[in-house]
C-alpha positions as a printed NumPy array, in Angstrom:
array([[88.114, 73.835, 35.478],
       [85.255, 71.527, 34.441],
       [83.029, 69.978, 37.1  ],
       [80.84 , 66.895, 36.748],
       [78.113, 66.003, 39.25 ],
       [77.284, 62.311, 39.547],
       [74.106, 61.606, 41.494],
       [74.285, 58.083, 42.851],
       [77.504, 56.788, 44.411],
       [76.866, 53.102, 43.834],
       [79.129, 50.946, 41.709],
       [78.253, 52.635, 38.405],
       [78.598, 56.165, 39.767],
       [81.758, 55.301, 41.647],
       [83.474, 53.764, 38.641],
       [82.365, 56.664, 36.428],
       [83.937, 59.095, 38.89 ],
       [87.13 , 57.04 , 38.947],
       [87.366, 56.979, 35.145],
       [86.601, 60.701, 34.755],
       [89.004, 61.905, 37.446],
       [91.639, 59.237, 36.89 ],
       [91.86 , 59.941, 33.172],
       [92.151, 63.686, 33.886],
       [88.873, 64.754, 32.277],
       [87.211, 66.788, 35.057],
       [86.712, 67.261, 38.775],
       [83.812, 65.192, 40.098],
       [81.212, 65.519, 42.844],
       [79.578, 62.287, 44.017],
       [76.174, 62.76 , 45.656],
       [74.284, 60.012, 47.439],
       [71.647, 59.791, 50.164],
       [74.221, 57.627, 51.957],
       [76.611, 60.409, 52.941],
       [79.334, 58.077, 54.169],
       [79.284, 56.009, 50.985],
       [79.761, 59.094, 48.797],
       [82.487, 60.566, 51.007],
       [84.302, 57.246, 51.318],
       [84.325, 56.605, 47.581],
       [85.557, 60.141, 46.93 ],
       [88.447, 59.635, 49.356],
       [89.294, 56.256, 47.864],
       [89.342, 57.659, 44.324],
       [91.425, 60.672, 45.377],
       [93.979, 58.299, 46.894],
       [94.411, 56.688, 43.461],
       [94.956, 59.901, 41.497],
       [98.623, 60.486, 42.344],
       [99.342, 56.942, 41.149],
       [97.448, 57.633, 37.929],
       [99.143, 60.994, 37.375],
       [95.976, 63.082, 37.67 ],
       [95.556, 66.4  , 39.484],
       [91.753, 66.238, 39.498],
       [89.688, 66.11 , 42.697],
       [86.613, 64.148, 43.725],
       [84.275, 65.328, 46.474],
       [81.453, 63.315, 47.995],
       [78.49 , 63.677, 50.309],
       [74.731, 63.986, 50.568],
       [74.62 , 67.806, 50.424],
       [73.449, 68.95 , 46.995],
       [75.157, 72.325, 47.456],
       [78.376, 70.504, 46.485],
       [77.212, 70.403, 42.857],
       [76.987, 74.186, 42.563],
       [78.03 , 75.283, 39.06 ],
       [78.451, 71.762, 37.642],
       [78.802, 71.615, 33.851],
       [77.334, 68.112, 33.51 ],
       [74.856, 66.226, 35.71 ],
       [74.938, 62.431, 35.458],
       [72.074, 60.578, 37.169],
       [72.876, 56.962, 38.017],
       [70.75 , 56.627, 41.17 ],
       [67.986, 54.076, 41.169],
       [67.084, 50.483, 41.918],
       [69.217, 47.998, 39.989],
       [67.891, 44.954, 38.181],
       [67.756, 41.607, 39.944],
       [67.853, 38.225, 38.17 ],
       [64.665, 37.731, 36.178],
       [63.674, 41.399, 36.473],
       [63.015, 43.348, 33.281],
       [64.172, 46.966, 32.968],
       [60.55 , 48.047, 32.609],
       [59.807, 46.692, 36.089],
       [62.01 , 49.441, 37.463],
       [60.199, 52.373, 35.897],
       [57.706, 53.328, 38.6  ],
       [60.116, 53.418, 41.531],
       [62.983, 54.967, 39.59 ],
       [60.788, 57.782, 38.259],
       [60.191, 58.908, 41.828],
       [63.919, 58.809, 42.585],
       [64.797, 60.817, 39.476],
       [62.038, 63.356, 40.144],
       [63.442, 64.018, 43.617],
       [66.968, 64.42 , 42.234],
       [65.923, 66.896, 39.551],
       [63.976, 68.994, 42.049],
       [67.057, 69.239, 44.272],
       [69.688, 69.699, 41.574],
       [68.164, 71.807, 38.806],
       [68.656, 75.24 , 40.389],
       [72.241, 74.591, 41.453],
       [74.054, 73.576, 38.285],
       [75.303, 75.81 , 35.476],
       [72.587, 77.346, 33.293],
       [73.968, 75.554, 30.213],
       [74.611, 72.226, 31.963],
       [74.133, 68.965, 30.094],
       [72.057, 66.215, 31.726],
       [72.998, 62.573, 31.191],
       [70.598, 59.862, 32.383],
       [71.845, 56.358, 33.188],
       [69.072, 55.093, 35.478],
       [67.061, 52.228, 33.998],
       [64.797, 51.788, 32.141],
       [67.073, 54.175, 30.29 ],
       [64.943, 55.523, 27.446],
       [61.784, 55.954, 29.53 ],
       [63.716, 57.666, 32.338],
       [65.399, 60.001, 29.834],
       [61.973, 60.954, 28.445],
       [60.668, 61.5  , 31.968],
       [63.685, 63.606, 32.968],
       [63.356, 65.731, 29.845],
       [59.683, 66.382, 30.617],
       [60.583, 67.625, 34.106],
       [63.59 , 69.717, 33.164],
       [61.872, 71.863, 30.543],
       [65.156, 72.722, 28.825],
       [66.547, 72.547, 25.289],
       [66.333, 68.927, 24.18 ],
       [69.924, 69.093, 22.948],
       [71.01 , 69.284, 26.601],
       [69.356, 65.96 , 27.518],
       [70.603, 62.479, 26.666],
       [70.645, 58.92 , 27.939],
       [73.752, 56.742, 28.141],
       [73.035, 53.18 , 27.069],
       [73.438, 52.156, 23.459],
       [77.051, 53.388, 23.428],
       [77.625, 50.735, 26.122],
       [75.723, 48.182, 24.022],
       [77.949, 49.135, 21.073],
       [81.05 , 48.297, 23.125],
       [79.486, 44.969, 24.027],
       [78.762, 44.287, 20.364],
       [82.335, 45.129, 19.381],
       [83.572, 42.533, 21.873],
       [81.432, 39.863, 20.218],
       [82.733, 40.851, 16.772],
       [86.37 , 40.854, 17.933],
       [85.938, 37.399, 19.421],
       [84.212, 36.024, 16.321],
       [86.69 , 37.479, 13.808],
       [89.855, 37.267, 15.885],
       [90.749, 40.92 , 15.276],
       [91.627, 43.818, 17.585],
       [88.526, 45.491, 18.972],
       [90.057, 48.93 , 18.312],
       [90.059, 48.171, 14.565],
       [86.29 , 47.589, 14.518],
       [83.596, 50.1  , 13.58 ],
       [80.084, 49.061, 14.597],
       [76.991, 50.515, 16.234],
       [73.881, 49.635, 18.217],
       [70.784, 51.853, 17.971],
       [67.243, 51.708, 19.329],
       [66.142, 51.17 , 22.915],
       [68.634, 50.219, 25.628],
       [67.245, 46.797, 26.469],
       [65.463, 44.118, 24.483],
       [64.531, 46.744, 21.881],
       [68.13 , 47.493, 20.904],
       [69.155, 46.998, 17.278],
       [72.725, 45.785, 16.707],
       [73.561, 46.864, 13.145],
       [75.172, 43.578, 12.144],
       [74.993, 44.431,  8.428],
       [77.119, 47.565,  8.854],
       [80.392, 46.375, 10.374],
       [83.847, 47.377,  9.188],
       [87.378, 46.468, 10.228],
       [90.087, 49.074,  9.593],
       [87.688, 50.852,  7.237],
       [86.874, 47.755,  5.175],
       [83.303, 46.448,  5.128],
       [82.929, 42.964,  6.573],
       [80.333, 40.495,  5.359],
       [79.354, 37.885,  7.941],
       [77.269, 34.779,  7.43 ],
       [73.806, 34.748,  8.927],
       [74.688, 32.349, 11.743],
       [77.514, 34.561, 13.03 ],
       [75.361, 37.698, 12.704],
       [72.626, 35.993, 14.705],
       [75.085, 35.011, 17.444],
       [76.503, 38.538, 17.641],
       [73.015, 40.029, 17.775],
       [71.781, 37.625, 20.458],
       [74.831, 37.942, 22.733],
       [74.805, 41.729, 22.451],
       [71.131, 42.009, 23.367],
       [71.46 , 39.567, 26.269],
       [74.865, 40.66 , 27.581],
       [73.484, 42.721, 30.457],
       [71.206, 39.905, 31.613],
       [74.091, 37.444, 31.265],
       [76.195, 39.543, 33.647],
       [73.295, 39.923, 36.101],
       [72.864, 36.135, 36.134],
       [76.568, 35.653, 36.856],
       [76.577, 38.159, 39.712],
       [73.418, 36.847, 41.33 ],
       [72.74 , 40.313, 42.778],
       [73.448, 43.642, 41.106],
       [74.366, 44.385, 37.527],
       [77.305, 45.541, 35.401],
       [79.204, 48.609, 36.594],
       [82.756, 48.794, 35.18 ],
       [81.671, 49.109, 31.539],
       [78.709, 51.422, 32.323],
       [81.13 , 53.636, 34.249],
       [83.396, 53.705, 31.202],
       [80.385, 54.522, 29.003],
       [79.643, 57.56 , 31.184],
       [83.287, 58.619, 30.96 ],
       [83.097, 58.41 , 27.15 ],
       [80.039, 60.67 , 26.971],
       [81.413, 63.183, 29.506],
       [84.779, 63.405, 27.761],
       [83.237, 64.253, 24.402],
       [80.692, 66.675, 25.896],
       [83.485, 68.63 , 27.566],
       [85.77 , 68.631, 24.541],
       [82.988, 69.414, 22.045],
       [85.058, 67.591, 19.442],
       [82.209, 66.593, 17.114],
       [82.476, 62.892, 17.893],
       [79.567, 60.655, 16.906],
       [78.081, 58.407, 19.592],
       [74.837, 56.446, 19.747],
       [72.8  , 57.994, 22.589],
       [69.159, 58.141, 23.606],
       [67.856, 61.636, 22.855],
       [64.438, 63.333, 22.553],
       [63.449, 63.093, 18.904],
       [61.285, 65.567, 16.998],
       [60.869, 64.007, 13.585],
       [64.364, 62.632, 13.089],
       [64.278, 59.134, 11.608],
       [60.486, 59.463, 11.509],
       [60.169, 59.457, 15.31 ],
       [58.632, 62.179, 17.469],
       [57.814, 62.551, 21.144],
       [60.082, 59.854, 22.524],
       [63.691, 59.082, 23.337],
       [65.573, 56.322, 21.594],
       [69.156, 55.523, 20.681],
       [70.432, 57.166, 17.507],
       [73.846, 58.351, 16.305],
       [74.346, 61.973, 17.361],
       [77.115, 64.521, 16.835],
       [78.349, 65.84 , 20.184],
       [79.289, 69.468, 20.717],
       [80.297, 71.349, 23.852],
       [77.783, 70.328, 26.577],
       [75.154, 69.253, 24.056],
       [74.307, 66.96 , 21.199],
       [74.13 , 68.993, 18.014],
       [72.279, 66.825, 15.5  ],
       [71.099, 63.351, 14.686],
       [72.909, 61.713, 11.79 ],
       [70.245, 60.781,  9.268]])
């Protein structure tokens, strides 16, 4: 029975746990410094699982021993963006949070566990986590541009008036202002689509600014339902090892001419790892 540890029981971690357990992918442990928050969310999610037809379980608390033997560690803990705050503003404080988590969690999880970073600024935190873990780079990845890809698909579906499930598109690069929506490589039901420059510009701009747009609407906090679904997507494919291709931030060593940093590229996912970058 697969077990996923999610560190950080805020909105993103909570929704990720609900997606993963509710869609019958794995058992989940929610860890948070706020013990009551983690336990309460675990109970709430468990109370939904009969309705959803799932026999999975979610546990919660502040005791890291709960994650013993976990196959995947997902780190969502950290300070969220506030209106007007750039992701880079978060780096210093969130590095300290992630460092503490890794020190507590590393010796408890399975030896071949995969580590998925969600804390912002995503690419820099993934690089930092990789430097601390000292493990095979294929076990380390950041969840971000797969979420941006979903946001881009929504813009395309709205512009073209087609079902989003018929669209093939991708965002690469950094999760943030440095993302690159590939507006020249869009297809619908396998057929290449050529868009005029004005529509491509609108799709690009709304994709890049979607996160900030949501933050501005909320006033406090940031998106959580879609990020939770993005985590579910990564976890599902890591556990199945089905060879799916997702854009994720991974440590690069020469692929696409980049070395020594993490950035979003299309990778082939195997069991508890990414196997290769698609060149």
